[in-house]
mmCIF file of the N, C-alpha and C atoms, coordinates in Angstrom:
data_MODEL
# 
_entry.id   MODEL 
# 
loop_
_atom_site.group_PDB 
_atom_site.id 
_atom_site.type_symbol 
_atom_site.label_atom_id 
_atom_site.label_alt_id 
_atom_site.label_comp_id 
_atom_site.label_asym_id 
_atom_site.label_entity_id 
_atom_site.label_seq_id 
_atom_site.pdbx_PDB_ins_code 
_atom_site.Cartn_x 
_atom_site.Cartn_y 
_atom_site.Cartn_z 
_atom_site.occupancy 
_atom_site.B_iso_or_equiv 
_atom_site.pdbx_formal_charge 
_atom_site.auth_seq_id 
_atom_site.auth_comp_id 
_atom_site.auth_asym_id 
_atom_site.auth_atom_id 
_atom_site.pdbx_PDB_model_num 
ATOM 1   N N  . UNK A 1 1  ? 0.843   -1.178 0.000  1.00 0.00 ? 1  UNK A N  1 
ATOM 2   C CA . UNK A 1 1  ? 0.000   0.000  0.000  1.00 0.00 ? 1  UNK A CA 1 
ATOM 3   C C  . UNK A 1 1  ? 0.890   1.244  0.000  1.00 0.00 ? 1  UNK A C  1 
ATOM 4   N N  . UNK A 1 2  ? 0.522   2.193  -0.797 1.00 0.00 ? 2  UNK A N  1 
ATOM 5   C CA . UNK A 1 2  ? 1.307   3.421  -0.931 1.00 0.00 ? 2  UNK A CA 1 
ATOM 6   C C  . UNK A 1 2  ? 0.735   4.501  -0.019 1.00 0.00 ? 2  UNK A C  1 
ATOM 7   N N  . UNK A 1 3  ? 1.570   5.107  0.789  1.00 0.00 ? 3  UNK A N  1 
ATOM 8   C CA . UNK A 1 3  ? 1.090   6.163  1.680  1.00 0.00 ? 3  UNK A CA 1 
ATOM 9   C C  . UNK A 1 3  ? 1.036   7.483  0.932  1.00 0.00 ? 3  UNK A C  1 
ATOM 10  N N  . UNK A 1 4  ? 0.078   8.303  1.330  1.00 0.00 ? 4  UNK A N  1 
ATOM 11  C CA . UNK A 1 4  ? -0.053  9.617  0.699  1.00 0.00 ? 4  UNK A CA 1 
ATOM 12  C C  . UNK A 1 4  ? 0.933   10.585 1.323  1.00 0.00 ? 4  UNK A C  1 
ATOM 13  N N  . UNK A 1 5  ? 1.544   11.388 0.487  1.00 0.00 ? 5  UNK A N  1 
ATOM 14  C CA . UNK A 1 5  ? 2.443   12.440 0.957  1.00 0.00 ? 5  UNK A CA 1 
ATOM 15  C C  . UNK A 1 5  ? 1.625   13.708 1.096  1.00 0.00 ? 5  UNK A C  1 
ATOM 16  N N  . UNK A 1 6  ? 1.575   14.247 2.312  1.00 0.00 ? 6  UNK A N  1 
ATOM 17  C CA . UNK A 1 6  ? 0.814   15.467 2.548  1.00 0.00 ? 6  UNK A CA 1 
ATOM 18  C C  . UNK A 1 6  ? 1.756   16.604 2.884  1.00 0.00 ? 6  UNK A C  1 
ATOM 19  N N  . UNK A 1 7  ? 1.503   17.751 2.287  1.00 0.00 ? 7  UNK A N  1 
ATOM 20  C CA . UNK A 1 7  ? 2.303   18.929 2.551  1.00 0.00 ? 7  UNK A CA 1 
ATOM 21  C C  . UNK A 1 7  ? 1.816   19.580 3.841  1.00 0.00 ? 7  UNK A C  1 
ATOM 22  N N  . UNK A 1 8  ? 2.740   19.920 4.710  1.00 0.00 ? 8  UNK A N  1 
ATOM 23  C CA . UNK A 1 8  ? 2.394   20.601 5.955  1.00 0.00 ? 8  UNK A CA 1 
ATOM 24  C C  . UNK A 1 8  ? 2.009   22.036 5.620  1.00 0.00 ? 8  UNK A C  1 
ATOM 25  N N  . UNK A 1 9  ? 0.874   22.475 6.135  1.00 0.00 ? 9  UNK A N  1 
ATOM 26  C CA . UNK A 1 9  ? 0.404   23.828 5.870  1.00 0.00 ? 9  UNK A CA 1 
ATOM 27  C C  . UNK A 1 9  ? 1.176   24.849 6.695  1.00 0.00 ? 9  UNK A C  1 
ATOM 28  N N  . UNK A 1 10 ? 1.353   26.007 6.125  1.00 0.00 ? 10 UNK A N  1 
ATOM 29  C CA . UNK A 1 10 ? 1.937   27.121 6.866  1.00 0.00 ? 10 UNK A CA 1 
ATOM 30  C C  . UNK A 1 10 ? 0.897   27.621 7.851  1.00 0.00 ? 10 UNK A C  1 
ATOM 31  N N  . UNK A 1 11 ? 1.332   27.946 9.047  1.00 0.00 ? 11 UNK A N  1 
ATOM 32  C CA . UNK A 1 11 ? 0.409   28.492 10.039 1.00 0.00 ? 11 UNK A CA 1 
ATOM 33  C C  . UNK A 1 11 ? 0.779   29.937 10.325 1.00 0.00 ? 11 UNK A C  1 
ATOM 34  N N  . UNK A 1 12 ? -0.164  30.653 10.882 1.00 0.00 ? 12 UNK A N  1 
ATOM 35  C CA . UNK A 1 12 ? 0.004   32.062 11.254 1.00 0.00 ? 12 UNK A CA 1 
ATOM 36  C C  . UNK A 1 12 ? 0.324   32.957 10.059 1.00 0.00 ? 12 UNK A C  1 
ATOM 37  N N  . UNK A 1 13 ? -0.185  32.578 8.909  1.00 0.00 ? 13 UNK A N  1 
ATOM 38  C CA . UNK A 1 13 ? -0.052  33.396 7.708  1.00 0.00 ? 13 UNK A CA 1 
ATOM 39  C C  . UNK A 1 13 ? -1.223  33.077 6.777  1.00 0.00 ? 13 UNK A C  1 
ATOM 40  N N  . UNK A 1 14 ? -1.555  33.989 5.905  1.00 0.00 ? 14 UNK A N  1 
ATOM 41  C CA . UNK A 1 14 ? -2.643  33.787 4.954  1.00 0.00 ? 14 UNK A CA 1 
ATOM 42  C C  . UNK A 1 14 ? -2.138  32.990 3.768  1.00 0.00 ? 14 UNK A C  1 
ATOM 43  N N  . UNK A 1 15 ? -2.903  31.963 3.370  1.00 0.00 ? 15 UNK A N  1 
ATOM 44  C CA . UNK A 1 15 ? -2.545  31.075 2.261  1.00 0.00 ? 15 UNK A CA 1 
ATOM 45  C C  . UNK A 1 15 ? -3.725  31.013 1.304  1.00 0.00 ? 15 UNK A C  1 
ATOM 46  N N  . UNK A 1 16 ? -3.465  31.089 0.008  1.00 0.00 ? 16 UNK A N  1 
ATOM 47  C CA . UNK A 1 16 ? -4.522  31.003 -0.989 1.00 0.00 ? 16 UNK A CA 1 
ATOM 48  C C  . UNK A 1 16 ? -5.111  29.599 -1.004 1.00 0.00 ? 16 UNK A C  1 
ATOM 49  N N  . UNK A 1 17 ? -6.448  29.528 -0.945 1.00 0.00 ? 17 UNK A N  1 
ATOM 50  C CA . UNK A 1 17 ? -7.137  28.239 -0.950 1.00 0.00 ? 17 UNK A CA 1 
ATOM 51  C C  . UNK A 1 17 ? -8.594  28.441 -1.349 1.00 0.00 ? 17 UNK A C  1 
ATOM 52  N N  . UNK A 1 18 ? -9.207  27.380 -1.833 1.00 0.00 ? 18 UNK A N  1 
ATOM 53  C CA . UNK A 1 18 ? -10.632 27.436 -2.145 1.00 0.00 ? 18 UNK A CA 1 
ATOM 54  C C  . UNK A 1 18 ? -11.424 27.129 -0.878 1.00 0.00 ? 18 UNK A C  1 
ATOM 55  N N  . UNK A 1 19 ? -12.717 27.427 -0.928 1.00 0.00 ? 19 UNK A N  1 
ATOM 56  C CA . UNK A 1 19 ? -13.578 27.139 0.212  1.00 0.00 ? 19 UNK A CA 1 
ATOM 57  C C  . UNK A 1 19 ? -13.587 25.633 0.512  1.00 0.00 ? 19 UNK A C  1 
ATOM 58  N N  . UNK A 1 20 ? -13.639 24.810 -0.543 1.00 0.00 ? 20 UNK A N  1 
ATOM 59  C CA . UNK A 1 20 ? -13.639 23.360 -0.358 1.00 0.00 ? 20 UNK A CA 1 
ATOM 60  C C  . UNK A 1 20 ? -12.347 22.875 0.300  1.00 0.00 ? 20 UNK A C  1 
ATOM 61  N N  . UNK A 1 21 ? -11.215 23.457 -0.071 1.00 0.00 ? 21 UNK A N  1 
ATOM 62  C CA . UNK A 1 21 ? -9.939  23.104 0.560  1.00 0.00 ? 21 UNK A CA 1 
ATOM 63  C C  . UNK A 1 21 ? -9.950  23.508 2.036  1.00 0.00 ? 21 UNK A C  1 
ATOM 64  N N  . UNK A 1 22 ? -10.503 24.662 2.317  1.00 0.00 ? 22 UNK A N  1 
ATOM 65  C CA . UNK A 1 22 ? -10.608 25.142 3.703  1.00 0.00 ? 22 UNK A CA 1 
ATOM 66  C C  . UNK A 1 22 ? -11.420 24.156 4.547  1.00 0.00 ? 22 UNK A C  1 
ATOM 67  N N  . UNK A 1 23 ? -12.583 23.757 4.047  1.00 0.00 ? 23 UNK A N  1 
ATOM 68  C CA . UNK A 1 23 ? -13.440 22.817 4.776  1.00 0.00 ? 23 UNK A CA 1 
ATOM 69  C C  . UNK A 1 23 ? -12.722 21.494 4.990  1.00 0.00 ? 23 UNK A C  1 
ATOM 70  N N  . UNK A 1 24 ? -12.027 21.014 3.981  1.00 0.00 ? 24 UNK A N  1 
ATOM 71  C CA . UNK A 1 24 ? -11.284 19.754 4.096  1.00 0.00 ? 24 UNK A CA 1 
ATOM 72  C C  . UNK A 1 24 ? -10.187 19.855 5.161  1.00 0.00 ? 24 UNK A C  1 
ATOM 73  N N  . UNK A 1 25 ? -9.497  20.976 5.205  1.00 0.00 ? 25 UNK A N  1 
ATOM 74  C CA . UNK A 1 25 ? -8.391  21.163 6.151  1.00 0.00 ? 25 UNK A CA 1 
ATOM 75  C C  . UNK A 1 25 ? -8.897  21.255 7.582  1.00 0.00 ? 25 UNK A C  1 
ATOM 76  N N  . UNK A 1 26 ? -9.944  22.041 7.813  1.00 0.00 ? 26 UNK A N  1 
ATOM 77  C CA . UNK A 1 26 ? -10.393 22.244 9.202  1.00 0.00 ? 26 UNK A CA 1 
ATOM 78  C C  . UNK A 1 26 ? -11.058 21.006 9.793  1.00 0.00 ? 26 UNK A C  1 
ATOM 79  N N  . UNK A 1 27 ? -11.406 20.037 8.980  1.00 0.00 ? 27 UNK A N  1 
ATOM 80  C CA . UNK A 1 27 ? -11.992 18.807 9.510  1.00 0.00 ? 27 UNK A CA 1 
ATOM 81  C C  . UNK A 1 27 ? -10.936 17.771 9.877  1.00 0.00 ? 27 UNK A C  1 
ATOM 82  N N  . UNK A 1 28 ? -9.674  18.065 9.609  1.00 0.00 ? 28 UNK A N  1 
ATOM 83  C CA . UNK A 1 28 ? -8.600  17.138 9.967  1.00 0.00 ? 28 UNK A CA 1 
ATOM 84  C C  . UNK A 1 28 ? -8.326  17.224 11.464 1.00 0.00 ? 28 UNK A C  1 
ATOM 85  N N  . UNK A 1 29 ? -8.117  16.075 12.119 1.00 0.00 ? 29 UNK A N  1 
ATOM 86  C CA . UNK A 1 29 ? -7.938  16.043 13.579 1.00 0.00 ? 29 UNK A CA 1 
ATOM 87  C C  . UNK A 1 29 ? -6.772  16.882 14.099 1.00 0.00 ? 29 UNK A C  1 
ATOM 88  N N  . UNK A 1 30 ? -5.706  17.027 13.340 1.00 0.00 ? 30 UNK A N  1 
ATOM 89  C CA . UNK A 1 30 ? -4.550  17.789 13.838 1.00 0.00 ? 30 UNK A CA 1 
ATOM 90  C C  . UNK A 1 30 ? -4.838  19.282 13.977 1.00 0.00 ? 30 UNK A C  1 
ATOM 91  N N  . UNK A 1 31 ? -5.947  19.743 13.388 1.00 0.00 ? 31 UNK A N  1 
ATOM 92  C CA . UNK A 1 31 ? -6.304  21.153 13.489 1.00 0.00 ? 31 UNK A CA 1 
ATOM 93  C C  . UNK A 1 31 ? -7.517  21.379 14.398 1.00 0.00 ? 31 UNK A C  1 
ATOM 94  N N  . UNK A 1 32 ? -7.830  20.411 15.273 1.00 0.00 ? 32 UNK A N  1 
ATOM 95  C CA . UNK A 1 32 ? -8.977  20.530 16.186 1.00 0.00 ? 32 UNK A CA 1 
ATOM 96  C C  . UNK A 1 32 ? -8.888  21.751 17.077 1.00 0.00 ? 32 UNK A C  1 
ATOM 97  N N  . UNK A 1 33 ? -7.704  22.077 17.537 1.00 0.00 ? 33 UNK A N  1 
ATOM 98  C CA . UNK A 1 33 ? -7.546  23.198 18.476 1.00 0.00 ? 33 UNK A CA 1 
ATOM 99  C C  . UNK A 1 33 ? -7.063  24.473 17.798 1.00 0.00 ? 33 UNK A C  1 
ATOM 100 N N  . UNK A 1 34 ? -6.960  24.449 16.503 1.00 0.00 ? 34 UNK A N  1 
ATOM 101 C CA . UNK A 1 34 ? -6.489  25.626 15.769 1.00 0.00 ? 34 UNK A CA 1 
ATOM 102 C C  . UNK A 1 34 ? -7.642  26.606 15.554 1.00 0.00 ? 34 UNK A C  1 
ATOM 103 N N  . UNK A 1 35 ? -7.299  27.880 15.498 1.00 0.00 ? 35 UNK A N  1 
ATOM 104 C CA . UNK A 1 35 ? -8.265  28.898 15.096 1.00 0.00 ? 35 UNK A CA 1 
ATOM 105 C C  . UNK A 1 35 ? -8.145  29.000 13.586 1.00 0.00 ? 35 UNK A C  1 
ATOM 106 N N  . UNK A 1 36 ? -9.272  28.864 12.901 1.00 0.00 ? 36 UNK A N  1 
ATOM 107 C CA . UNK A 1 36 ? -9.260  28.818 11.439 1.00 0.00 ? 36 UNK A CA 1 
ATOM 108 C C  . UNK A 1 36 ? -10.097 29.960 10.879 1.00 0.00 ? 36 UNK A C  1 
ATOM 109 N N  . UNK A 1 37 ? -9.551  30.623 9.880  1.00 0.00 ? 37 UNK A N  1 
ATOM 110 C CA . UNK A 1 37 ? -10.228 31.766 9.261  1.00 0.00 ? 37 UNK A CA 1 
ATOM 111 C C  . UNK A 1 37 ? -10.213 31.589 7.744  1.00 0.00 ? 37 UNK A C  1 
ATOM 112 N N  . UNK A 1 38 ? -11.261 32.091 7.089  1.00 0.00 ? 38 UNK A N  1 
ATOM 113 C CA . UNK A 1 38 ? -11.312 32.105 5.629  1.00 0.00 ? 38 UNK A CA 1 
ATOM 114 C C  . UNK A 1 38 ? -11.875 33.448 5.193  1.00 0.00 ? 38 UNK A C  1 
ATOM 115 N N  . UNK A 1 39 ? -11.129 34.138 4.325  1.00 0.00 ? 39 UNK A N  1 
ATOM 116 C CA . UNK A 1 39 ? -11.579 35.438 3.856  1.00 0.00 ? 39 UNK A CA 1 
ATOM 117 C C  . UNK A 1 39 ? -11.018 35.699 2.466  1.00 0.00 ? 39 UNK A C  1 
ATOM 118 N N  . UNK A 1 40 ? -11.877 36.039 1.549  1.00 0.00 ? 40 UNK A N  1 
ATOM 119 C CA . UNK A 1 40 ? -11.475 36.501 0.226  1.00 0.00 ? 40 UNK A CA 1 
ATOM 120 C C  . UNK A 1 40 ? -10.519 35.524 -0.476 1.00 0.00 ? 40 UNK A C  1 
ATOM 121 N N  . UNK A 1 41 ? -10.850 34.227 -0.434 1.00 0.00 ? 41 UNK A N  1 
ATOM 122 C CA . UNK A 1 41 ? -10.038 33.226 -1.125 1.00 0.00 ? 41 UNK A CA 1 
ATOM 123 C C  . UNK A 1 41 ? -8.751  32.849 -0.411 1.00 0.00 ? 41 UNK A C  1 
ATOM 124 N N  . UNK A 1 42 ? -8.653  33.184 0.874  1.00 0.00 ? 42 UNK A N  1 
ATOM 125 C CA . UNK A 1 42 ? -7.445  32.874 1.636  1.00 0.00 ? 42 UNK A CA 1 
ATOM 126 C C  . UNK A 1 42 ? -7.834  32.230 2.962  1.00 0.00 ? 42 UNK A C  1 
ATOM 127 N N  . UNK A 1 43 ? -6.993  31.307 3.431  1.00 0.00 ? 43 UNK A N  1 
ATOM 128 C CA . UNK A 1 43 ? -7.220  30.705 4.734  1.00 0.00 ? 43 UNK A CA 1 
ATOM 129 C C  . UNK A 1 43 ? -6.055  30.994 5.652  1.00 0.00 ? 43 UNK A C  1 
ATOM 130 N N  . UNK A 1 44 ? -6.350  30.951 6.944  1.00 0.00 ? 44 UNK A N  1 
ATOM 131 C CA . UNK A 1 44 ? -5.320  31.182 7.955  1.00 0.00 ? 44 UNK A CA 1 
ATOM 132 C C  . UNK A 1 44 ? -5.579  30.231 9.112  1.00 0.00 ? 44 UNK A C  1 
ATOM 133 N N  . UNK A 1 45 ? -4.540  29.546 9.546  1.00 0.00 ? 45 UNK A N  1 
ATOM 134 C CA . UNK A 1 45 ? -4.606  28.670 10.702 1.00 0.00 ? 45 UNK A CA 1 
ATOM 135 C C  . UNK A 1 45 ? -3.690  29.229 11.774 1.00 0.00 ? 45 UNK A C  1 
ATOM 136 N N  . UNK A 1 46 ? -4.226  29.385 12.968 1.00 0.00 ? 46 UNK A N  1 
ATOM 137 C CA . UNK A 1 46 ? -3.423  29.848 14.094 1.00 0.00 ? 46 UNK A CA 1 
ATOM 138 C C  . UNK A 1 46 ? -3.435  28.756 15.146 1.00 0.00 ? 46 UNK A C  1 
ATOM 139 N N  . UNK A 1 47 ? -2.270  28.233 15.435 1.00 0.00 ? 47 UNK A N  1 
ATOM 140 C CA . UNK A 1 47 ? -2.144  27.166 16.413 1.00 0.00 ? 47 UNK A CA 1 
ATOM 141 C C  . UNK A 1 47 ? -1.460  27.747 17.645 1.00 0.00 ? 47 UNK A C  1 
ATOM 142 N N  . UNK A 1 48 ? -2.179  27.710 18.752 1.00 0.00 ? 48 UNK A N  1 
ATOM 143 C CA . UNK A 1 48 ? -1.663  28.285 19.994 1.00 0.00 ? 48 UNK A CA 1 
ATOM 144 C C  . UNK A 1 48 ? -0.504  27.446 20.531 1.00 0.00 ? 48 UNK A C  1 
ATOM 145 N N  . UNK A 1 49 ? 0.453   28.133 21.131 1.00 0.00 ? 49 UNK A N  1 
ATOM 146 C CA . UNK A 1 49 ? 1.577   27.453 21.768 1.00 0.00 ? 49 UNK A CA 1 
ATOM 147 C C  . UNK A 1 49 ? 1.121   26.971 23.134 1.00 0.00 ? 49 UNK A C  1 
ATOM 148 N N  . UNK A 1 50 ? 0.745   25.722 23.215 1.00 0.00 ? 50 UNK A N  1 
ATOM 149 C CA . UNK A 1 50 ? 0.288   25.158 24.481 1.00 0.00 ? 50 UNK A CA 1 
ATOM 150 C C  . UNK A 1 50 ? 1.138   23.953 24.835 1.00 0.00 ? 50 UNK A C  1 
ATOM 151 N N  . UNK A 1 51 ? 1.130   23.622 26.087 1.00 0.00 ? 51 UNK A N  1 
ATOM 152 C CA . UNK A 1 51 ? 1.882   22.477 26.556 1.00 0.00 ? 51 UNK A CA 1 
ATOM 153 C C  . UNK A 1 51 ? 2.657   22.832 27.804 1.00 0.00 ? 51 UNK A C  1 
ATOM 154 N N  . UNK A 1 52 ? 3.421   21.877 28.295 1.00 0.00 ? 52 UNK A N  1 
ATOM 155 C CA . UNK A 1 52 ? 4.152   22.048 29.545 1.00 0.00 ? 52 UNK A CA 1 
ATOM 156 C C  . UNK A 1 52 ? 5.186   23.175 29.456 1.00 0.00 ? 52 UNK A C  1 
ATOM 157 N N  . UNK A 1 53 ? 5.923   23.235 28.367 1.00 0.00 ? 53 UNK A N  1 
ATOM 158 C CA . UNK A 1 53 ? 6.938   24.285 28.218 1.00 0.00 ? 53 UNK A CA 1 
ATOM 159 C C  . UNK A 1 53 ? 6.303   25.672 28.240 1.00 0.00 ? 53 UNK A C  1 
ATOM 160 N N  . UNK A 1 54 ? 5.198   25.822 27.551 1.00 0.00 ? 54 UNK A N  1 
ATOM 161 C CA . UNK A 1 54 ? 4.502   27.099 27.505 1.00 0.00 ? 54 UNK A CA 1 
ATOM 162 C C  . UNK A 1 54 ? 3.988   27.471 28.901 1.00 0.00 ? 54 UNK A C  1 
ATOM 163 N N  . UNK A 1 55 ? 3.454   26.497 29.620 1.00 0.00 ? 55 UNK A N  1 
ATOM 164 C CA . UNK A 1 55 ? 2.955   26.745 30.970 1.00 0.00 ? 55 UNK A CA 1 
ATOM 165 C C  . UNK A 1 55 ? 4.091   27.148 31.900 1.00 0.00 ? 55 UNK A C  1 
ATOM 166 N N  . UNK A 1 56 ? 5.253   26.498 31.765 1.00 0.00 ? 56 UNK A N  1 
ATOM 167 C CA . UNK A 1 56 ? 6.410   26.860 32.590 1.00 0.00 ? 56 UNK A CA 1 
ATOM 168 C C  . UNK A 1 56 ? 6.841   28.299 32.332 1.00 0.00 ? 56 UNK A C  1 
ATOM 169 N N  . UNK A 1 57 ? 6.883   28.675 31.049 1.00 0.00 ? 57 UNK A N  1 
ATOM 170 C CA . UNK A 1 57 ? 7.264   30.048 30.699 1.00 0.00 ? 57 UNK A CA 1 
ATOM 171 C C  . UNK A 1 57 ? 6.294   31.052 31.313 1.00 0.00 ? 57 UNK A C  1 
ATOM 172 N N  . UNK A 1 58 ? 5.001   30.773 31.206 1.00 0.00 ? 58 UNK A N  1 
ATOM 173 C CA . UNK A 1 58 ? 4.006   31.682 31.779 1.00 0.00 ? 58 UNK A CA 1 
ATOM 174 C C  . UNK A 1 58 ? 4.120   31.750 33.289 1.00 0.00 ? 58 UNK A C  1 
ATOM 175 N N  . UNK A 1 59 ? 4.365   30.620 33.931 1.00 0.00 ? 59 UNK A N  1 
ATOM 176 C CA . UNK A 1 59 ? 4.504   30.585 35.384 1.00 0.00 ? 59 UNK A CA 1 
ATOM 177 C C  . UNK A 1 59 ? 5.671   31.422 35.861 1.00 0.00 ? 59 UNK A C  1 
ATOM 178 N N  . UNK A 1 60 ? 6.787   31.334 35.173 1.00 0.00 ? 60 UNK A N  1 
ATOM 179 C CA . UNK A 1 60 ? 7.977   32.119 35.524 1.00 0.00 ? 60 UNK A CA 1 
ATOM 180 C C  . UNK A 1 60 ? 7.683   33.612 35.386 1.00 0.00 ? 60 UNK A C  1 
ATOM 181 N N  . UNK A 1 61 ? 7.016   33.988 34.295 1.00 0.00 ? 61 UNK A N  1 
ATOM 182 C CA . UNK A 1 61 ? 6.676   35.402 34.090 1.00 0.00 ? 61 UNK A CA 1 
ATOM 183 C C  . UNK A 1 61 ? 5.749   35.918 35.180 1.00 0.00 ? 61 UNK A C  1 
ATOM 184 N N  . UNK A 1 62 ? 4.772   35.131 35.564 1.00 0.00 ? 62 UNK A N  1 
ATOM 185 C CA . UNK A 1 62 ? 3.844   35.552 36.617 1.00 0.00 ? 62 UNK A CA 1 
ATOM 186 C C  . UNK A 1 62 ? 4.592   35.771 37.928 1.00 0.00 ? 62 UNK A C  1 
ATOM 187 N N  . UNK A 1 63 ? 5.494   34.863 38.267 1.00 0.00 ? 63 UNK A N  1 
ATOM 188 C CA . UNK A 1 63 ? 6.269   34.997 39.502 1.00 0.00 ? 63 UNK A CA 1 
ATOM 189 C C  . UNK A 1 63 ? 7.148   36.243 39.459 1.00 0.00 ? 63 UNK A C  1 
ATOM 190 N N  . UNK A 1 64 ? 7.835   36.470 38.339 1.00 0.00 ? 64 UNK A N  1 
ATOM 191 C CA . UNK A 1 64 ? 8.701   37.637 38.220 1.00 0.00 ? 64 UNK A CA 1 
ATOM 192 C C  . UNK A 1 64 ? 7.918   38.945 38.326 1.00 0.00 ? 64 UNK A C  1 
ATOM 193 N N  . UNK A 1 65 ? 6.800   39.000 37.655 1.00 0.00 ? 65 UNK A N  1 
ATOM 194 C CA . UNK A 1 65 ? 5.977   40.222 37.709 1.00 0.00 ? 65 UNK A CA 1 
ATOM 195 C C  . UNK A 1 65 ? 5.457   40.439 39.118 1.00 0.00 ? 65 UNK A C  1 
ATOM 196 N N  . UNK A 1 66 ? 5.046   39.355 39.765 1.00 0.00 ? 66 UNK A N  1 
ATOM 197 C CA . UNK A 1 66 ? 4.551   39.439 41.125 1.00 0.00 ? 66 UNK A CA 1 
ATOM 198 C C  . UNK A 1 66 ? 5.643   39.932 42.073 1.00 0.00 ? 66 UNK A C  1 
ATOM 199 N N  . UNK A 1 67 ? 6.844   39.409 41.944 1.00 0.00 ? 67 UNK A N  1 
ATOM 200 C CA . UNK A 1 67 ? 7.951   39.830 42.791 1.00 0.00 ? 67 UNK A CA 1 
ATOM 201 C C  . UNK A 1 67 ? 8.333   41.288 42.542 1.00 0.00 ? 67 UNK A C  1 
ATOM 202 N N  . UNK A 1 68 ? 8.362   41.683 41.272 1.00 0.00 ? 68 UNK A N  1 
ATOM 203 C CA . UNK A 1 68 ? 8.691   43.058 40.910 1.00 0.00 ? 68 UNK A CA 1 
ATOM 204 C C  . UNK A 1 68 ? 7.650   44.029 41.466 1.00 0.00 ? 68 UNK A C  1 
ATOM 205 N N  . UNK A 1 69 ? 6.378   43.614 41.456 1.00 0.00 ? 69 UNK A N  1 
ATOM 206 C CA . UNK A 1 69 ? 5.311   44.475 41.938 1.00 0.00 ? 69 UNK A CA 1 
ATOM 207 C C  . UNK A 1 69 ? 5.348   44.688 43.447 1.00 0.00 ? 69 UNK A C  1 
ATOM 208 N N  . UNK A 1 70 ? 5.968   43.789 44.164 1.00 0.00 ? 70 UNK A N  1 
ATOM 209 C CA . UNK A 1 70 ? 6.027   43.909 45.613 1.00 0.00 ? 70 UNK A CA 1 
ATOM 210 C C  . UNK A 1 70 ? 7.263   44.676 46.098 1.00 0.00 ? 70 UNK A C  1 
ATOM 211 N N  . UNK A 1 71 ? 8.130   45.073 45.212 1.00 0.00 ? 71 UNK A N  1 
ATOM 212 C CA . UNK A 1 71 ? 9.357   45.782 45.616 1.00 0.00 ? 71 UNK A CA 1 
ATOM 213 C C  . UNK A 1 71 ? 9.091   47.240 45.896 1.00 0.00 ? 71 UNK A C  1 
# 
């Protein structure tokens, strides 16, 4: 059986696509948590930076801001 080669879509930028391509893309499981937009023949996918590393970065910033505010 031959596997299909799929091109990874660019995220956080506008890409030319048809409405049918947009619908096909947003129904794929890997884009479940993405914010998807379609306007004037262009689509945009925004994938939030989430996960443990992102949470650690936010936690450090909150602590630093909190400490700075108490000085």
